[in-house]
Residue, then its C-alpha position, 0 to 999 in steps of 0.5 A: x574328509x576321511x580320518x585315517x586310523x593308525x594301525x599296526x600290522x602284526x607279521x603272520x607267523x607261518x605254521x611250524x614245521x616238524x624237522x624231518x627225522x633222520x633215519x638211523x641205520x641199525x643191525x637187528x639180530x634175527x638169529x639166534x636171539x633178538x638184539x639191536x646193534x648200531x652200526x660200527x664206525x664206518x671204515x672199521x673192520x669188526x668181528x667177534x670182539x665187537x659183537x661180544x662187547x654188545x652182548x652177542x657171542x658167536x665164536x664162528x665170527x672171525x676176529x676181523x669179519x666185516x665192515x661198513x662204509x658209505x659211498x655217497x649216500x649209499x651204505x655198503x657192506x664189505x667182507x674184510x677177508x673173513x675165514x667163513x665169509x659174509x653172505x648178503x641175501x643168500x649170496x656170498x660176497x667177494x672179499x674186499x668188495x663194497x656191496x650196496x645194502x638195502x633196507x631189509x637186507x639179510x646179512x649172514x656171518x658165522x652163526x648170526x643173521x642180521x637184518x639191516x634197517x633204516x629206522x627213524x629211532x633206535x629200536x629195541x626188541x619188544x614183547x608180544x602184542x597179546x598173543x602176536x609175536x614180533x620183537x621188531x616189526x609190530x611197533x606201529x601196532x603197539x603204538x596204535x593199541x597204546x593210543x586206543x586206551x586213552x582215545x575212547x574209540x569204539x569202532x576199530x578196523x584191523x587190516x592185513x593180508x591173510x595169515x597175519x594174525x588179525x584176530x589176535x590183534x582184534x583180541x588185543x584191541x578188546x583188551x585195550x578197550x577193556x571189553x575182552x570179557x564178552x568177546x564174540x566172533x562173526x566170520x562175515x564171509x561164512x554167513x549165508x546172505x539170507x540170514x546175515x541180518x538176523x544173525x547180526x541184529x536179531x529177529x522178532x517172533x513171526x518175522x519170517x517163516x519158521x521164526x516161532x520165537x524171537x532171537x537175539x543177534x550177536x551184537x545184543x548178546x554181547x552187549x557191554x563187550x566187543x564183537x569181532x566182524x572178521x572179513x568185513x569186506x564181504x559184508x553185503x552192500x544192502x546190510x552195510x547201512x544197518x551196520x552204519x547205524x550201529x556204529x554211529x548211534x549204537x542202535x540196532x533194529x532186529x528183523x521184524x522190529x519197529x523200534x530199535x534197541x540201544x547197545x553198548x558195544x565195541x565193534x572190531x572189524x578185520x579184512x584182507x581186502x583194500x577197503x579204500x579201493x572198494x569205496x572207490x568201486x562202490x562195493x563198500x560204503x564210504x560213510x561206513x568206513x569213515x565211522x571206524x575211529x581207528x585203522x590198524x595195519x598189520x605188516x606182512x611177514x615179508x616186510x619184517x624178516x627180522x621177526x621170523x625166527x622169533x615167531x617160528x620159535x614161539x609157534x614151536x614152543x606152543x606146539x610143545x616142541x621148542x626149537x633148540x638154537x644149537x640144533x638149528x642150521x643157520x642156512x635154514x633160518x636164512x632161507x626162511x628170512x628170504x622167503x616171500x611168505x604169501x600166506x604169512x604166519x599161517x604158512x610159517x606155522x604149517x612148516x613146523x608139521x614137517x620137522x623131524x625130530x622136533x626141536x631141530x631145523x635143517x636146511x633140507x627140511x626147509x627146502x623140502x617145503x620152500x624149494x631151493x633159494x633162487x634169488x629174485x632178480x631184484x633180490x640178488x646183491x649188486x656185486x661188481x660181477x652181477x653188474x658187469x654181466x648184466x651190462x655185457x648182456x645188454x650191450x652196455x645199455x644201462x636201462x636194459x641192464x637195470x630192467x634185466x636185474x629187476x631194479x630201477x635205473x637209479x639203483x643200478x647207477x648207484x651200485x655201479x658207482x660204488x663198485x667203480x670207486 
């Protein structure tokens, strides 16, 4: 007879689930100076006094200028019959008509430019990240740099489009890792394939024709510091295993050497290419990408319009010709905020070369470089007139009308519901 043992079953406790953070609607002042504002009370008409009480003075704002309300989940802005209008993404709104807002919408009233953001937490303007300016849009970069200081990471890759400031972030990484005093830079794309290995790892005397003497590679020359490998996505596939050894064991093998040298170095890489896509196609080694302890992504300028004037102002000051807000046309800044900036900050900087006289910014000068604002189909505010015109042109077919406007059917229907109620 088998003896039974009494046991007590302990109920399994499932993993805890973090509650989802509710997005907070915010109005970020992008011009003339960065200030974070919460939404006014929904349904309330606000104007000059409301802004002044929150530290933003603009005498061109009407006493009752605009308001905000929700139609279901959709946040809308309404021109409360102001004297000089409310402009959404460059288009003046019909007075008294609620118009849906998107995350990133640009609102102009008086001499003020606001960017609407749905944020997980309340935002406050922040100082530069090293030499990289961004009072609002660099929070992820700041957070990553703060984590680096305590992580002990030594391999970091900075990702971002051309002109976003990857080298500036790399310098900030070196500072965070306390490696800035010995900081070397290698433009991987500019090094000839045949000499890349020798330049990076060094070479022994007689290793190849013409090598009468040995030479230290850039990694050994900066031992104890940091080396920035710009455009690492261009690294030849046959050299990648050797860099892998440096990242993994802190060992390098000079060309012609039989025994490796040990180094103490932080390796900071950067690329404007999609490394994950390159791994999938076999042009970048998966194990090499995995050896980077941290990946820091710099957002494109088009995704942080609220930073654009602050960046432009800093660039102008660095040139010795600071912008004077009173001499800046609000329409000129609005045009900048609505541009796509394919070359990012580099393109924004080049705009300053055409400003005459220095310190002044006019719509004429901006349009001479960027052209007149032609709202993209998806960028045009979905007012009643726009929606009805699209529906009429599509013979009442909502799918076709949405396609013609370049928006999803869901967004089209939400906007249609707003203007009909």
